C-alpha positions in Angstrom: 47.0 -66.3 41.8 44.3 -67.1 39.3 44.3 -63.6 37.8 48.1 -63.9 37.4 47.7 -67.0 35.4 45.0 -65.6 33.4 47.2 -62.6 32.4 50.1 -64.8 31.5 47.8 -66.8 29.2 46.5 -63.7 27.6 50.0 -62.6 26.9 51.1 -65.7 25.4 48.0 -66.0 23.1 48.4 -62.3 22.1 52.0 -62.8 21.3 51.6 -65.8 19.1 48.7 -64.1 17.2 51.0 -61.0 16.6 53.9 -63.2 15.5 51.7 -65.1 13.1 50.3 -61.9 11.6 53.8 -60.7 11.0 55.0 -63.7 9.4 52.1 -64.2 6.9 52.9 -62.6 3.6 50.1 -60.3 2.4 49.9 -59.1 -1.0 48.7 -55.5 -0.3 49.7 -53.0 -2.9 47.9 -49.6 -2.9 46.2 -48.8 -6.1 44.9 -45.2 -6.5 42.8 -44.3 -9.6 43.1 -41.3 -11.6 39.7 -39.9 -10.3 40.9 -40.5 -6.6 44.1 -38.6 -7.5 42.1 -35.7 -8.8 40.0 -35.6 -5.7 42.9 -35.8 -3.3 44.8 -33.0 -5.4 41.6 -30.9 -5.2 41.0 -31.4 -1.6 44.8 -30.6 -0.7 44.6 -27.5 -2.8 41.4 -26.3 -1.1 43.1 -26.9 2.3 46.1 -24.9 1.3 44.0 -22.0 -0.2 42.0 -22.1 3.1 45.0 -21.8 5.2 46.4 -18.9 3.0 43.2 -16.9 3.1 43.0 -17.5 6.9 46.5 -16.2 7.3 46.0 -13.2 5.0 42.4 -12.3 6.4 43.8 -9.1 8.2 45.4 -7.8 5.0 42.2 -8.7 3.0 39.7 -7.2 5.3 41.7 -4.2 6.3 39.5 -1.0 6.0 41.0 1.5 3.6 41.4 5.0 4.6 41.7 8.2 2.7 45.5 8.1 3.3 45.7 4.7 1.5 43.9 6.2 -1.6 46.3 9.3 -2.1 49.6 9.1 -3.7 51.4 11.1 -1.0 55.3 11.7 -0.5 55.1 10.5 3.2 54.3 7.0 1.8 57.7 6.6 0.4 59.6 7.3 3.7 56.9 6.1 6.0 56.7 9.3 8.1 52.9 9.1 8.2 53.2 5.8 10.0 55.7 6.7 12.2 53.8 9.9 13.6 50.1 8.5 13.0 50.1 4.9 14.0 47.4 3.3 15.9 49.5 2.3 18.9 50.7 5.9 19.4 47.8 6.7 21.9 48.2 3.6 23.9 51.3 4.3 25.6 52.2 6.7 28.3 54.7 9.3 27.8 57.5 9.9 30.4 57.3 13.0 32.5 54.2 15.0 33.8 52.1 14.7 30.7 49.7 11.7 30.5 47.7 10.7 27.5 44.6 9.4 29.1 41.2 9.4 27.7 40.0 12.2 29.9 43.0 14.3 29.2 42.5 14.0 25.6 38.7 14.8 26.0 39.4 17.8 28.1 42.3 19.2 26.0 40.2 18.8 22.7 37.2 20.5 24.4 39.1 23.4 25.8 40.9 24.1 22.6 37.6 24.3 20.8 36.0 26.3 23.6 33.3 23.5 24.0 34.3 22.5 27.6 31.1 23.1 29.6 31.3 24.5 33.2 30.2 21.6 35.1 30.2 23.7 38.3 27.3 25.9 36.9 25.7 22.6 35.6 25.3 21.5 39.2 25.1 24.9 40.8 28.1 24.7 43.1 31.1 26.7 43.6 34.8 25.6 42.6 35.5 24.7 46.2 32.6 22.7 46.9 33.3 19.4 48.8 32.4 16.1 47.6 29.3 15.9 49.9 28.0 19.3 48.6 28.3 18.1 45.0 26.6 14.8 45.8 23.8 16.5 47.6 23.2 19.2 44.8 23.4 16.4 42.2 20.7 14.4 43.9 18.5 17.4 44.3 18.8 18.3 40.7 18.1 14.8 39.6 14.9 14.6 41.5 13.8 17.8 39.9 14.7 17.0 36.3 14.4 13.2 36.0 12.1 12.3 32.9 10.0 9.9 35.1 9.3 12.6 37.6 8.7 15.5 35.4 7.0 13.6 32.4 9.0 15.9 30.2 11.7 15.3 27.5 14.7 16.1 29.8 17.1 13.3 28.7 19.8 15.8 27.5 19.7 17.6 30.8 20.1 14.4 32.6 23.0 13.3 30.5 24.7 16.7 31.2 24.0 16.3 35.0 25.4 12.7 34.9 28.6 13.9 33.0 29.0 16.8 35.5 28.6 14.6 38.5 30.9 11.9 36.9 33.8 14.4 36.5 33.3 16.4 39.6 32.8 13.5 42.1 36.1 11.8 41.1 39.0 13.6 42.6 41.5 12.8 39.8 39.0 13.6 37.0 38.1 16.9 38.8 41.8 17.9 39.0 42.2 17.2 35.3 39.1 19.2 34.6 40.2 22.0 36.6 43.5 22.0 34.8 42.0 22.4 31.4 39.0 24.6 32.3 40.1 27.8 33.8 37.6 28.4 36.5 37.6 31.8 38.1 
């Protein structure tokens, strides 16, 4: 009960103070000097310029390509952008052809005859099982690892790891076999 009376008294006192504050006439007129106006305008201009630069940062910082430097006919009708855009490789085409990173890598390497024979690298046959590939990989790693042989065999280890990485994964092996015509 005592808390209630205290609360009521605070409300009454607070209400009378607010009422008195609103009734009293105050002579408050805002006076801004010319120097303050210049500072406000300069600050506002800096903020607007900063926002404009932030919004245009992609356009300003965009890396220029050789296509940008040349005056080509395809720029006029935007055919280059239509067929060579950045997002073109990110989507998957409908049908049986997939544009995955492995497909692109194997396709480009097979076209340029640079696709290595990973079966020869590991010393296994084309019909080798996953266990045979794993066992042969481990044997070769033990023989050629730079810590074991004290030789500079890092390139050989990279080649072994890549061969095992491709042949141990069923999907990647199928893609590799599709592009590398193993006899």
